[in-house]
N, CA, C and O atoms as a GROMACS GRO file, in nm:
protein
  344
    1UNK      N    1  -1.046  -1.343  -1.400
    1UNK     CA    2  -0.944  -1.257  -1.457
    1UNK      C    3  -1.002  -1.123  -1.501
    1UNK      O    4  -0.933  -1.021  -1.501
    2UNK      N    5  -1.131  -1.123  -1.538
    2UNK     CA    6  -1.190  -0.997  -1.586
    2UNK      C    7  -1.212  -0.897  -1.473
    2UNK      O    8  -1.230  -0.778  -1.498
    3UNK      N    9  -1.212  -0.944  -1.348
    3UNK     CA   10  -1.232  -0.854  -1.234
    3UNK      C   11  -1.100  -0.802  -1.175
    3UNK      O   12  -1.102  -0.720  -1.084
    4UNK      N   13  -0.989  -0.849  -1.227
    4UNK     CA   14  -0.859  -0.810  -1.172
    4UNK      C   15  -0.835  -0.659  -1.176
    4UNK      O   16  -0.793  -0.603  -1.075
    5UNK      N   17  -0.861  -0.590  -1.287
    5UNK     CA   18  -0.840  -0.444  -1.286
    5UNK      C   19  -0.924  -0.371  -1.181
    5UNK      O   20  -0.876  -0.279  -1.115
    6UNK      N   21  -1.049  -0.412  -1.166
    6UNK     CA   22  -1.136  -0.349  -1.065
    6UNK      C   23  -1.084  -0.378  -0.925
    6UNK      O   24  -1.082  -0.289  -0.840
    7UNK      N   25  -1.041  -0.502  -0.902
    7UNK     CA   26  -0.985  -0.538  -0.771
    7UNK      C   27  -0.862  -0.454  -0.741
    7UNK      O   28  -0.848  -0.400  -0.631
    8UNK      N   29  -0.771  -0.444  -0.838
    8UNK     CA   30  -0.648  -0.368  -0.815
    8UNK      C   31  -0.678  -0.220  -0.790
    8UNK      O   32  -0.613  -0.157  -0.707
    9UNK      N   33  -0.772  -0.166  -0.861
    9UNK     CA   34  -0.811  -0.027  -0.839
    9UNK      C   35  -0.865  -0.008  -0.697
    9UNK      O   36  -0.826   0.087  -0.628
   10UNK      N   37  -0.952  -0.097  -0.654
   10UNK     CA   38  -1.011  -0.084  -0.520
   10UNK      C   39  -0.909  -0.106  -0.408
   10UNK      O   40  -0.908  -0.030  -0.311
   11UNK      N   41  -0.824  -0.207  -0.421
   11UNK     CA   42  -0.729  -0.235  -0.314
   11UNK      C   43  -0.623  -0.126  -0.305
   11UNK      O   44  -0.576  -0.094  -0.196
   12UNK      N   45  -0.585  -0.068  -0.418
   12UNK     CA   46  -0.488   0.042  -0.414
   12UNK      C   47  -0.550   0.169  -0.359
   12UNK      O   48  -0.485   0.244  -0.287
   13UNK      N   49  -0.676   0.193  -0.392
   13UNK     CA   50  -0.746   0.308  -0.333
   13UNK      C   51  -0.759   0.290  -0.182
   13UNK      O   52  -0.740   0.386  -0.106
   14UNK      N   53  -0.790   0.168  -0.140
   14UNK     CA   54  -0.800   0.141   0.004
   14UNK      C   55  -0.665   0.162   0.073
   14UNK      O   56  -0.660   0.221   0.181
   15UNK      N   57  -0.558   0.116   0.012
   15UNK     CA   58  -0.425   0.134   0.071
   15UNK      C   59  -0.391   0.281   0.087
   15UNK      O   60  -0.341   0.324   0.191
   16UNK      N   61  -0.420   0.358  -0.017
   16UNK     CA   62  -0.394   0.502  -0.013
   16UNK      C   63  -0.477   0.569   0.098
   16UNK      O   64  -0.425   0.650   0.174
   17UNK      N   65  -0.604   0.534   0.107
   17UNK     CA   66  -0.691   0.592   0.209
   17UNK      C   67  -0.650   0.551   0.350
   17UNK      O   68  -0.657   0.632   0.443
   18UNK      N   69  -0.607   0.427   0.368
   18UNK     CA   70  -0.562   0.383   0.499
   18UNK      C   71  -0.434   0.456   0.539
   18UNK      O   72  -0.417   0.490   0.656
   19UNK      N   73  -0.344   0.479   0.446
   19UNK     CA   74  -0.222   0.556   0.476
   19UNK      C   75  -0.260   0.698   0.518
   19UNK      O   76  -0.205   0.752   0.614
   20UNK      N   77  -0.352   0.758   0.445
   20UNK     CA   78  -0.398   0.892   0.479
   20UNK      C   79  -0.461   0.895   0.618
   20UNK      O   80  -0.431   0.982   0.699
   21UNK      N   81  -0.549   0.800   0.644
   21UNK     CA   82  -0.617   0.794   0.774
   21UNK      C   83  -0.517   0.774   0.888
   21UNK      O   84  -0.530   0.838   0.993
   22UNK      N   85  -0.419   0.688   0.868
   22UNK     CA   86  -0.320   0.665   0.972
   22UNK      C   87  -0.234   0.789   0.995
   22UNK      O   88  -0.200   0.820   1.110
   23UNK      N   89  -0.200   0.859   0.890
   23UNK     CA   90  -0.122   0.983   0.904
   23UNK      C   91  -0.202   1.087   0.983
   23UNK      O   92  -0.149   1.154   1.072
   24UNK      N   93  -0.329   1.101   0.951
   24UNK     CA   94  -0.414   1.198   1.022
   24UNK      C   95  -0.424   1.160   1.170
   24UNK      O   96  -0.418   1.247   1.257
   25UNK      N   97  -0.438   1.030   1.196
   25UNK     CA   98  -0.448   0.985   1.335
   25UNK      C   99  -0.317   1.006   1.409
   25UNK      O  100  -0.318   1.036   1.528
   26UNK      N  101  -0.206   0.991   1.340
   26UNK     CA  102  -0.076   1.014   1.404
   26UNK      C  103  -0.060   1.160   1.442
   26UNK      O  104  -0.011   1.192   1.550
   27UNK      N  105  -0.103   1.248   1.354
   27UNK     CA  106  -0.094   1.392   1.382
   27UNK      C  107  -0.180   1.429   1.502
   27UNK      O  108  -0.139   1.510   1.585
   28UNK      N  109  -0.298   1.370   1.511
   28UNK     CA  110  -0.391   1.400   1.620
   28UNK      C  111  -0.366   1.318   1.746
   28UNK      O  112  -0.439   1.330   1.845
   29UNK      N  113  -0.261   1.233   1.741
   29UNK     CA  114  -0.226   1.147   1.854
   29UNK      C  115  -0.344   1.060   1.898
   29UNK      O  116  -0.375   1.049   2.017
   30UNK      N  117  -0.409   1.000   1.799
   30UNK     CA  118  -0.522   0.912   1.824
   30UNK      C  119  -0.482   0.768   1.796
   30UNK      O  120  -0.370   0.739   1.755
   31UNK      N  121  -0.579   0.676   1.820
   31UNK     CA  122  -0.558   0.535   1.792
   31UNK      C  123  -0.517   0.518   1.647
   31UNK      O  124  -0.573   0.582   1.558
   32UNK      N  125  -0.417   0.432   1.623
   32UNK     CA  126  -0.358   0.417   1.490
   32UNK      C  127  -0.397   0.287   1.422
   32UNK      O  128  -0.439   0.191   1.488
   33UNK      N  129  -0.384   0.285   1.294
   33UNK     CA  130  -0.401   0.163   1.214
   33UNK      C  131  -0.271   0.086   1.226
   33UNK      O  132  -0.163   0.144   1.213
   34UNK      N  133  -0.279  -0.043   1.251
   34UNK     CA  134  -0.157  -0.120   1.275
   34UNK      C  135  -0.072  -0.130   1.148
   34UNK      O  136  -0.123  -0.127   1.036
   35UNK      N  137   0.060  -0.142   1.171
   35UNK     CA  138   0.152  -0.160   1.058
   35UNK      C  139   0.121  -0.290   0.985
   35UNK      O  140   0.138  -0.298   0.863
   36UNK      N  141   0.077  -0.391   1.058
   36UNK     CA  142   0.042  -0.518   0.995
   36UNK      C  143  -0.073  -0.500   0.896
   36UNK      O  144  -0.072  -0.560   0.789
   37UNK      N  145  -0.170  -0.419   0.932
   37UNK     CA  146  -0.282  -0.394   0.841
   37UNK      C  147  -0.235  -0.321   0.716
   37UNK      O  148  -0.274  -0.356   0.605
   38UNK      N  149  -0.152  -0.220   0.734
   38UNK     CA  150  -0.102  -0.144   0.620
   38UNK      C  151  -0.019  -0.232   0.527
   38UNK      O  152  -0.031  -0.223   0.405
   39UNK      N  153   0.066  -0.318   0.585
   39UNK     CA  154   0.149  -0.407   0.504
   39UNK      C  155   0.064  -0.516   0.437
   39UNK      O  156   0.093  -0.557   0.325
   40UNK      N  157  -0.039  -0.562   0.504
   40UNK     CA  158  -0.127  -0.663   0.444
   40UNK      C  159  -0.198  -0.606   0.323
   40UNK      O  160  -0.208  -0.673   0.220
   41UNK      N  161  -0.246  -0.484   0.333
   41UNK     CA  162  -0.310  -0.420   0.218
   41UNK      C  163  -0.212  -0.409   0.102
   41UNK      O  164  -0.249  -0.433  -0.013
   42UNK      N  165  -0.089  -0.373   0.132
   42UNK     CA  166   0.013  -0.365   0.026
   42UNK      C  167   0.040  -0.503  -0.033
   42UNK      O  168   0.055  -0.516  -0.155
   43UNK      N  169   0.047  -0.604   0.050
   43UNK     CA  170   0.082  -0.739   0.005
   43UNK      C  171  -0.028  -0.804  -0.080
   43UNK      O  172   0.002  -0.886  -0.167
   44UNK      N  173  -0.152  -0.768  -0.056
   44UNK     CA  174  -0.260  -0.832  -0.133
   44UNK      C  175  -0.295  -0.753  -0.259
   44UNK      O  176  -0.403  -0.769  -0.316
   45UNK      N  177  -0.204  -0.668  -0.302
   45UNK     CA  178  -0.221  -0.599  -0.430
   45UNK      C  179  -0.222  -0.448  -0.421
   45UNK      O  180  -0.228  -0.381  -0.524
   46UNK      N  181  -0.217  -0.392  -0.301
   46UNK     CA  182  -0.226  -0.246  -0.285
   46UNK      C  183  -0.094  -0.176  -0.267
   46UNK      O  184  -0.089  -0.070  -0.205
   47UNK      N  185   0.013  -0.232  -0.319
   47UNK     CA  186   0.145  -0.173  -0.297
   47UNK      C  187   0.161  -0.038  -0.366
   47UNK      O  188   0.227   0.050  -0.313
   48UNK      N  189   0.101  -0.022  -0.482
   48UNK     CA  190   0.112   0.107  -0.552
   48UNK      C  191   0.041   0.216  -0.471
   48UNK      O  192   0.093   0.327  -0.457
   49UNK      N  193  -0.075   0.186  -0.418
   49UNK     CA  194  -0.148   0.282  -0.334
   49UNK      C  195  -0.073   0.312  -0.206
   49UNK      O  196  -0.071   0.427  -0.160
   50UNK      N  197  -0.012   0.210  -0.146
   50UNK     CA  198   0.064   0.229  -0.024
   50UNK      C  199   0.186   0.317  -0.051
   50UNK      O  200   0.217   0.406   0.028
   51UNK      N  201   0.255   0.290  -0.161
   51UNK     CA  202   0.372   0.371  -0.196
   51UNK      C  203   0.332   0.515  -0.225
   51UNK      O  204   0.400   0.609  -0.182
   52UNK      N  205   0.223   0.533  -0.296
   52UNK     CA  206   0.173   0.669  -0.323
   52UNK      C  207   0.139   0.739  -0.192
   52UNK      O  208   0.169   0.857  -0.176
   53UNK      N  209   0.076   0.668  -0.099
   53UNK     CA  210   0.044   0.727   0.031
   53UNK      C  211   0.168   0.764   0.110
   53UNK      O  212   0.172   0.868   0.176
   54UNK      N  213   0.269   0.680   0.103
   54UNK     CA  214   0.395   0.710   0.172
   54UNK      C  215   0.456   0.839   0.118
   54UNK      O  216   0.503   0.923   0.195
   55UNK      N  217   0.454   0.854  -0.013
   55UNK     CA  218   0.517   0.971  -0.074
   55UNK      C  219   0.430   1.096  -0.063
   55UNK      O  220   0.481   1.204  -0.034
   56UNK      N  221   0.301   1.082  -0.086
   56UNK     CA  222   0.212   1.199  -0.081
   56UNK      C  223   0.197   1.256   0.059
   56UNK      O  224   0.196   1.377   0.078
   57UNK      N  225   0.186   1.168   0.158
   57UNK     CA  226   0.159   1.211   0.295
   57UNK      C  227   0.282   1.208   0.384
   57UNK      O  228   0.274   1.238   0.503
   58UNK      N  229   0.397   1.170   0.326
   58UNK     CA  230   0.522   1.156   0.402
   58UNK      C  231   0.500   1.072   0.526
   58UNK      O  232   0.529   1.112   0.639
   59UNK      N  233   0.446   0.955   0.502
   59UNK     CA  234   0.408   0.866   0.612
   59UNK      C  235   0.481   0.734   0.601
   59UNK      O  236   0.486   0.674   0.493
   60UNK      N  237   0.537   0.688   0.710
   60UNK     CA  238   0.608   0.560   0.720
   60UNK      C  239   0.734   0.556   0.635
   60UNK      O  240   0.781   0.448   0.598
   61UNK      N  241   0.789   0.672   0.602
   61UNK     CA  242   0.906   0.677   0.514
   61UNK      C  243   1.037   0.650   0.587
   61UNK      O  244   1.141   0.635   0.523
   62UNK      N  245   1.034   0.644   0.718
   62UNK     CA  246   1.157   0.616   0.796
   62UNK      C  247   1.162   0.473   0.847
   62UNK      O  248   1.259   0.435   0.914
   63UNK      N  249   1.061   0.396   0.818
   63UNK     CA  250   1.055   0.258   0.866
   63UNK      C  251   1.103   0.165   0.754
   63UNK      O  252   1.040   0.159   0.649
   64UNK      N  253   1.214   0.092   0.776
   64UNK     CA  254   1.265   0.003   0.672
   64UNK      C  255   1.161  -0.097   0.621
   64UNK      O  256   1.160  -0.132   0.503
   65UNK      N  257   1.073  -0.142   0.710
   65UNK     CA  258   0.967  -0.235   0.670
   65UNK      C  259   0.886  -0.175   0.556
   65UNK      O  260   0.837  -0.247   0.468
   66UNK      N  261   0.871  -0.044   0.556
   66UNK     CA  262   0.791   0.023   0.455
   66UNK      C  263   0.875   0.075   0.339
   66UNK      O  264   0.841   0.050   0.223
   67UNK      N  265   0.985   0.147   0.366
   67UNK     CA  266   1.058   0.205   0.254
   67UNK      C  267   1.135   0.102   0.173
   67UNK      O  268   1.178   0.130   0.061
   68UNK      N  269   1.154  -0.018   0.227
   68UNK     CA  270   1.212  -0.128   0.150
   68UNK      C  271   1.100  -0.226   0.110
   68UNK      O  272   1.095  -0.270  -0.005
   69UNK      N  273   1.014  -0.260   0.203
   69UNK     CA  274   0.913  -0.363   0.180
   69UNK      C  275   0.808  -0.328   0.076
   69UNK      O  276   0.775  -0.411  -0.009
   70UNK      N  277   0.756  -0.207   0.081
   70UNK     CA  278   0.650  -0.170  -0.012
   70UNK      C  279   0.701  -0.164  -0.157
   70UNK      O  280   0.636  -0.220  -0.245
   71UNK      N  281   0.816  -0.100  -0.185
   71UNK     CA  282   0.866  -0.106  -0.323
   71UNK      C  283   0.899  -0.248  -0.369
   71UNK      O  284   0.880  -0.282  -0.485
   72UNK      N  285   0.949  -0.331  -0.277
   72UNK     CA  286   0.978  -0.471  -0.312
   72UNK      C  287   0.849  -0.545  -0.347
   72UNK      O  288   0.846  -0.622  -0.442
   73UNK      N  289   0.743  -0.522  -0.270
   73UNK     CA  290   0.614  -0.583  -0.302
   73UNK      C  291   0.562  -0.535  -0.436
   73UNK      O  292   0.508  -0.613  -0.515
   74UNK      N  293   0.577  -0.406  -0.463
   74UNK     CA  294   0.533  -0.351  -0.591
   74UNK      C  295   0.607  -0.418  -0.706
   74UNK      O  296   0.546  -0.455  -0.806
   75UNK      N  297   0.737  -0.432  -0.693
   75UNK     CA  298   0.817  -0.497  -0.797
   75UNK      C  299   0.772  -0.642  -0.818
   75UNK      O  300   0.756  -0.686  -0.932
   76UNK      N  301   0.751  -0.714  -0.709
   76UNK     CA  302   0.703  -0.852  -0.720
   76UNK      C  303   0.566  -0.860  -0.786
   76UNK      O  304   0.540  -0.950  -0.866
   77UNK      N  305   0.479  -0.766  -0.753
   77UNK     CA  306   0.345  -0.767  -0.811
   77UNK      C  307   0.349  -0.732  -0.960
   77UNK      O  308   0.270  -0.786  -1.038
   78UNK      N  309   0.438  -0.643  -0.999
   78UNK     CA  310   0.453  -0.610  -1.142
   78UNK      C  311   0.504  -0.732  -1.218
   78UNK      O  312   0.455  -0.763  -1.326
   79UNK      N  313   0.603  -0.802  -1.162
   79UNK     CA  314   0.656  -0.923  -1.225
   79UNK      C  315   0.546  -1.029  -1.237
   79UNK      O  316   0.531  -1.093  -1.340
   80UNK      N  317   0.469  -1.046  -1.130
   80UNK     CA  318   0.359  -1.142  -1.132
   80UNK      C  319   0.257  -1.108  -1.241
   80UNK      O  320   0.213  -1.196  -1.315
   81UNK      N  321   0.220  -0.982  -1.250
   81UNK     CA  322   0.125  -0.940  -1.354
   81UNK      C  323   0.181  -0.963  -1.493
   81UNK      O  324   0.108  -1.002  -1.584
   82UNK      N  325   0.310  -0.939  -1.510
   82UNK     CA  326   0.374  -0.964  -1.639
   82UNK      C  327   0.360  -1.110  -1.679
   82UNK      O  328   0.324  -1.140  -1.793
   83UNK      N  329   0.387  -1.200  -1.586
   83UNK     CA  330   0.378  -1.343  -1.616
   83UNK      C  331   0.234  -1.389  -1.635
   83UNK      O  332   0.207  -1.479  -1.715
   84UNK      N  333   0.142  -1.330  -1.563
   84UNK     CA  334   0.001  -1.367  -1.577
   84UNK      C  335  -0.051  -1.326  -1.714
   84UNK      O  336  -0.126  -1.401  -1.776
   85UNK      N  337  -0.013  -1.208  -1.760
   85UNK     CA  338  -0.067  -1.156  -1.885
   85UNK      C  339   0.019  -1.184  -2.008
   85UNK      O  340  -0.016  -1.141  -2.118
   86UNK      N  341   0.131  -1.254  -1.992
   86UNK     CA  342   0.213  -1.284  -2.111
   86UNK      C  343   0.200  -1.430  -2.152
   86UNK      O  344   0.262  -1.472  -2.250
   0.00000   0.00000   0.00000
């Protein structure tokens, strides 16, 4: 439990960086990071970073899987953290 804050910081930073990298690759028409990878990062605790990446880089904002799924994952993760720490 004492490593949870560090884990959440790292996984959210990774999600944000992966969103940035995928956006850059999309602009340059290069090989892309799969949507499954981006969603997996969000699902394992990086939803805040993924959402920040979506908003900061205007990336994946037209895909329902992301504009509905990532906020839903964030809400679920907040509820889970509430129950874990209460």
